[in-house]
TORPA-4810 file (N, C-alpha, C, O; in nm, 3 decimals):
<nodes>
NODE_1_-11.407_-3.899_-3.916_-11.410_-4.012_-3.854_-11.523_-4.043_-3.951_-11.593_-3.958_-4.007_M
NODE_2_-11.534_-4.209_-3.969_-11.642_-4.297_-4.061_-11.754_-4.342_-3.969_-11.779_-4.369_-3.852_V
NODE_3_-11.788_-4.336_-4.050_-11.959_-4.436_-3.922_-11.949_-4.532_-3.970_-11.894_-4.548_-4.079_S
NODE_4_-12.008_-4.637_-3.888_-12.019_-4.742_-3.862_-12.085_-4.844_-4.015_-12.031_-4.929_-4.086_K
NODE_5_-12.201_-4.794_-4.016_-12.291_-4.798_-4.122_-12.213_-4.789_-4.273_-12.275_-4.832_-4.371_E
NODE_6_-12.099_-4.741_-4.288_-12.102_-4.636_-4.408_-12.013_-4.808_-4.458_-12.041_-4.883_-4.552_F
NODE_7_-11.878_-4.826_-4.324_-11.809_-4.879_-4.344_-11.857_-5.062_-4.324_-11.787_-5.153_-4.368_M
NODE_8_-11.984_-5.081_-4.251_-12.024_-5.275_-4.301_-12.085_-5.230_-4.482_-12.067_-5.328_-4.554_R
NODE_9_-12.130_-5.143_-4.537_-12.141_-5.117_-4.656_-11.994_-5.141_-4.715_-11.998_-5.235_-4.795_R
NODE_10_-11.853_-5.081_-4.701_-11.807_-5.143_-4.764_-11.730_-5.326_-4.742_-11.670_-5.406_-4.813_I
NODE_11_-11.766_-5.319_-4.642_-11.769_-5.484_-4.652_-11.890_-5.536_-4.713_-11.922_-5.560_-4.596_E
NODE_12_-11.954_-5.562_-4.757_-12.085_-5.613_-4.784_-12.186_-5.622_-4.789_-12.259_-5.655_-4.882_G
NODE_13_-12.214_-5.581_-4.647_-12.387_-5.487_-4.640_-12.452_-5.483_-4.691_-12.391_-5.512_-4.795_Y
NODE_14_-12.606_-5.461_-4.739_-12.676_-5.382_-4.812_-12.804_-5.348_-4.708_-12.815_-5.422_-4.610_G
NODE_15_-12.868_-5.276_-4.720_-13.045_-5.236_-4.701_-13.124_-5.320_-4.689_-13.207_-5.315_-4.780_L
NODE_16_-13.149_-5.429_-4.591_-13.211_-5.509_-4.616_-13.376_-5.458_-4.541_-13.399_-5.410_-4.430_T
NODE_17_-13.473_-5.494_-4.659_-13.631_-5.453_-4.542_-13.704_-5.589_-4.554_-13.719_-5.652_-4.659_T
NODE_18_-13.746_-5.624_-4.438_-13.829_-5.698_-4.395_-13.964_-5.699_-4.369_-13.988_-5.640_-4.264_A
NODE_19_-14.103_-5.761_-4.446_-14.212_-5.748_-4.427_-14.246_-5.823_-4.354_-14.264_-5.930_-4.413_H
NODE_20_-14.275_-5.831_-4.209_-14.326_-5.972_-4.108_-14.502_-5.896_-4.104_-14.549_-5.783_-4.089_I
NODE_21_-14.556_-6.034_-4.126_-14.670_-6.043_-4.075_-14.707_-6.134_-3.961_-14.705_-6.257_-3.961_L
NODE_22_-14.731_-6.075_-3.890_-14.781_-6.183_-3.755_-14.928_-6.165_-3.731_-15.019_-6.090_-3.768_Y
NODE_23_-14.899_-6.327_-3.606_-15.068_-6.312_-3.548_-15.119_-6.278_-3.457_-15.137_-6.361_-3.367_R
NODE_24_-15.170_-6.121_-3.440_-15.223_-6.049_-3.297_-15.241_-6.181_-3.173_-15.346_-6.243_-3.189_I
NODE_25_-15.146_-6.236_-3.042_-15.229_-6.309_-2.953_-15.335_-6.324_-2.884_-15.352_-6.429_-2.822_P
NODE_26_-15.414_-6.238_-2.882_-15.533_-6.234_-2.870_-15.697_-6.250_-2.991_-15.818_-6.269_-2.978_D
NODE_27_-15.637_-6.238_-3.058_-15.703_-6.262_-3.167_-15.643_-6.347_-3.304_-15.619_-6.287_-3.409_H
NODE_28_-15.622_-6.493_-3.289_-15.525_-6.499_-3.355_-15.591_-6.514_-3.520_-15.510_-6.494_-3.610_P
NODE_29_-15.702_-6.541_-3.551_-15.766_-6.444_-3.670_-15.695_-6.359_-3.705_-15.678_-6.385_-3.824_G
NODE_30_-15.642_-6.275_-3.684_-15.580_-6.113_-3.755_-15.502_-6.115_-3.784_-15.455_-6.224_-3.751_V
NODE_31_-15.401_-6.037_-3.860_-15.263_-6.075_-3.934_-15.240_-5.913_-3.908_-15.317_-5.827_-3.950_L
NODE_32_-15.123_-5.885_-3.833_-15.104_-5.728_-3.791_-14.961_-5.752_-3.876_-14.918_-5.866_-3.891_Q
NODE_33_-14.885_-5.624_-3.936_-14.836_-5.621_-4.042_-14.670_-5.566_-3.910_-14.686_-5.536_-3.792_T
NODE_34_-14.560_-5.568_-3.967_-14.426_-5.464_-3.926_-14.363_-5.452_-4.021_-14.391_-5.485_-4.137_F
NODE_35_-14.297_-5.417_-3.990_-14.151_-5.371_-4.103_-14.029_-5.340_-4.029_-14.022_-5.241_-3.957_V
NODE_36_-13.940_-5.418_-4.046_-13.845_-5.411_-4.017_-13.681_-5.393_-4.148_-13.649_-5.469_-4.239_W
NODE_37_-13.623_-5.280_-4.108_-13.501_-5.235_-4.200_-13.347_-5.269_-4.118_-13.330_-5.270_-3.996_Q
NODE_38_-13.274_-5.288_-4.195_-13.075_-5.284_-4.106_-13.023_-5.335_-4.202_-13.095_-5.387_-4.287_E
NODE_39_-12.894_-5.335_-4.214_-12.808_-5.325_-4.289_-12.774_-5.517_-4.266_-12.776_-5.559_-4.150_Y
NODE_40_-12.755_-5.583_-4.343_-12.735_-5.675_-4.323_-12.669_-5.785_-4.477_-12.698_-5.737_-4.587_D
NODE_41_-12.604_-5.892_-4.478_-12.556_-5.935_-4.568_-12.655_-6.092_-4.604_-12.705_-6.178_-4.532_L
NODE_42_-12.645_-6.065_-4.799_-12.710_-6.185_-4.792_-12.622_-6.256_-4.862_-12.502_-6.233_-4.846_A
NODE_43_-12.676_-6.374_-4.969_-12.797_-6.459_-4.900_-12.858_-6.489_-4.773_-12.976_-6.513_-4.746_P
NODE_44_-12.749_-6.484_-4.696_-12.759_-6.590_-4.495_-12.831_-6.488_-4.474_-12.948_-6.522_-4.463_R
NODE_45_-12.817_-6.377_-4.464_-12.898_-6.290_-4.373_-12.880_-6.234_-4.192_-12.949_-6.158_-4.124_F
NODE_46_-12.787_-6.293_-4.168_-12.752_-6.322_-4.048_-12.797_-6.219_-3.896_-12.804_-6.266_-3.782_P
NODE_47_-12.821_-6.077_-3.932_-12.897_-6.053_-3.854_-13.056_-6.018_-3.839_-13.105_-5.987_-3.731_V
NODE_48_-13.122_-6.026_-3.945_-13.278_-6.090_-3.994_-13.296_-6.230_-3.879_-13.366_-6.244_-3.779_L
NODE_49_-13.200_-6.317_-3.947_-13.181_-6.454_-3.836_-13.185_-6.396_-3.725_-13.301_-6.392_-3.683_T
NODE_50_-13.117_-6.352_-3.662_-13.110_-6.364_-3.464_-13.194_-6.220_-3.433_-13.200_-6.165_-3.323_D
NODE_51_-13.257_-6.176_-3.558_-13.380_-6.059_-3.504_-13.506_-6.159_-3.540_-13.601_-6.143_-3.464_F
NODE_52_-13.518_-6.224_-3.605_-13.623_-6.335_-3.623_-13.641_-6.448_-3.493_-13.759_-6.477_-3.470_L
NODE_53_-13.546_-6.511_-3.411_-13.455_-6.600_-3.366_-13.549_-6.502_-3.250_-13.657_-6.535_-3.200_S
NODE_54_-13.495_-6.409_-3.233_-13.511_-6.322_-3.062_-13.680_-6.312_-3.051_-13.739_-6.343_-2.947_F
NODE_55_-13.756_-6.259_-3.184_-13.866_-6.282_-3.204_-13.926_-6.360_-3.187_-14.001_-6.321_-3.096_W
NODE_56_-13.960_-6.489_-3.220_-13.969_-6.643_-3.213_-13.971_-6.608_-3.053_-14.061_-6.553_-2.989_E
NODE_57_-13.808_-6.670_-2.996_-13.811_-6.664_-2.880_-13.869_-6.546_-2.746_-13.868_-6.592_-2.632_R
NODE_58_-13.903_-6.441_-2.757_-13.933_-6.334_-2.665_-14.087_-6.294_-2.651_-14.150_-6.284_-2.545_E
NODE_59_-14.137_-6.270_-2.787_-14.241_-6.200_-2.791_-14.362_-6.363_-2.863_-14.352_-6.479_-2.902_L
NODE_60_-14.503_-6.215_-2.827_-14.606_-6.349_-2.796_-14.685_-6.390_-2.943_-14.759_-6.488_-2.956_D
NODE_61_-14.651_-6.297_-3.046_-14.745_-6.290_-3.167_-14.662_-6.434_-3.252_-14.542_-6.418_-3.273_G
NODE_62_-14.691_-6.495_-3.272_-14.677_-6.599_-3.375_-14.605_-6.581_-3.508_-14.573_-6.465_-3.480_P
NODE_63_-14.574_-6.591_-3.581_-14.538_-6.520_-3.733_-14.596_-6.623_-3.841_-14.624_-6.743_-3.834_L
NODE_64_-14.601_-6.530_-3.939_-14.736_-6.529_-4.045_-14.631_-6.563_-4.109_-14.582_-6.673_-4.082_H
NODE_65_-14.565_-6.477_-4.212_-14.454_-6.502_-4.315_-14.366_-6.367_-4.341_-14.367_-6.296_-4.241_S
NODE_66_-14.332_-6.343_-4.388_-14.190_-6.287_-4.365_-14.096_-6.247_-4.489_-13.988_-6.302_-4.509_V
NODE_67_-14.176_-6.097_-4.608_-14.089_-6.093_-4.683_-13.953_-5.979_-4.707_-13.954_-5.863_-4.665_R
NODE_68_-13.849_-6.038_-4.778_-13.711_-5.989_-4.807_-13.681_-5.946_-4.869_-13.614_-6.022_-4.940_V
NODE_69_-13.682_-5.799_-4.924_-13.638_-5.687_-5.031_-13.417_-5.690_-4.979_-13.409_-5.721_-4.860_A
NODE_70_-13.347_-5.679_-5.010_-13.242_-5.653_-5.006_-13.159_-5.567_-5.121_-13.212_-5.600_-5.228_H
NODE_71_-13.075_-5.492_-5.143_-13.029_-5.419_-5.177_-12.921_-5.367_-5.149_-12.924_-5.295_-5.050_S
NODE_72_-12.780_-5.382_-5.224_-12.657_-5.315_-5.260_-12.651_-5.174_-5.286_-12.702_-5.139_-5.392_H
NODE_73_-12.567_-5.028_-5.166_-12.659_-4.921_-5.199_-12.481_-4.907_-5.251_-12.486_-4.839_-5.353_L
NODE_74_-12.384_-4.931_-5.231_-12.253_-4.905_-5.334_-12.285_-4.999_-5.388_-12.315_-5.112_-5.349_I
NODE_75_-12.273_-4.929_-5.539_-12.268_-5.041_-5.640_-12.180_-4.976_-5.781_-12.186_-4.854_-5.798_K
NODE_76_-12.121_-5.037_-5.853_-12.017_-4.962_-5.938_-12.091_-4.868_-6.022_-12.208_-4.887_-6.056_P
NODE_77_-12.044_-4.802_-6.044_-12.091_-4.620_-6.125_-12.166_-4.675_-6.238_-12.137_-4.780_-6.295_A
NODE_78_-12.261_-4.602_-6.265_-12.332_-4.613_-6.458_-12.313_-4.497_-6.527_-12.376_-4.395_-6.500_E
NODE_79_-12.218_-4.504_-6.629_-12.201_-4.451_-6.748_-12.315_-4.422_-6.848_-12.368_-4.527_-6.886_F
NODE_80_-12.359_-4.332_-6.892_-12.392_-4.281_-7.040_-12.272_-4.168_-7.120_-12.172_-4.105_-7.084_R
NODE_81_-12.362_-4.191_-7.268_-12.224_-4.165_-7.274_-12.359_-4.040_-7.367_-12.477_-4.067_-7.389_T
NODE_82_-12.279_-3.903_-7.405_-12.354_-3.777_-7.449_-12.296_-3.734_-7.542_-12.176_-3.707_-7.532_V
NODE_83_-12.366_-3.715_-7.659_-12.345_-3.714_-7.845_-12.371_-3.565_-7.823_-12.351_-3.537_-7.942_N
NODE_84_-12.399_-3.447_-7.768_-12.337_-3.336_-7.741_-12.324_-3.269_-7.653_-12.381_-3.301_-7.549_G
NODE_85_-12.239_-3.142_-7.657_-12.244_-3.037_-7.505_-12.296_-2.924_-7.536_-12.259_-2.873_-7.642_V
NODE_86_-12.388_-2.859_-7.456_-12.460_-2.742_-7.443_-12.375_-2.623_-7.334_-12.324_-2.629_-7.223_L
NODE_87_-12.391_-2.545_-7.413_-12.277_-2.416_-7.320_-12.386_-2.324_-7.299_-12.472_-2.292_-7.382_T
NODE_88_-12.372_-2.282_-7.170_-12.473_-2.149_-7.129_-12.360_-2.042_-7.089_-12.248_-2.061_-7.041_L
NODE_89_-12.432_-1.910_-7.128_-12.346_-1.797_-7.100_-12.414_-1.763_-6.938_-12.370_-1.669_-6.871_H
</nodes>
């Protein structure tokens, strides 16, 4: 049985990490950090967009900034040539 996460990676999804800074509702001068990770499609990031919409709609802490990093986990293989062979007995 193939996992749902593996199938998403085959479909082009990659690991997306969002570093979210938000203001604490009781102390608007103080910033708190939250790290979110999920598989998402770059460059539109529909899963992250849905999460941020939920945040603004349901949570009290207003967003200050969001930094996004994205990496495709399944990439073409990288090859290096080898100039010699070492044999051990």
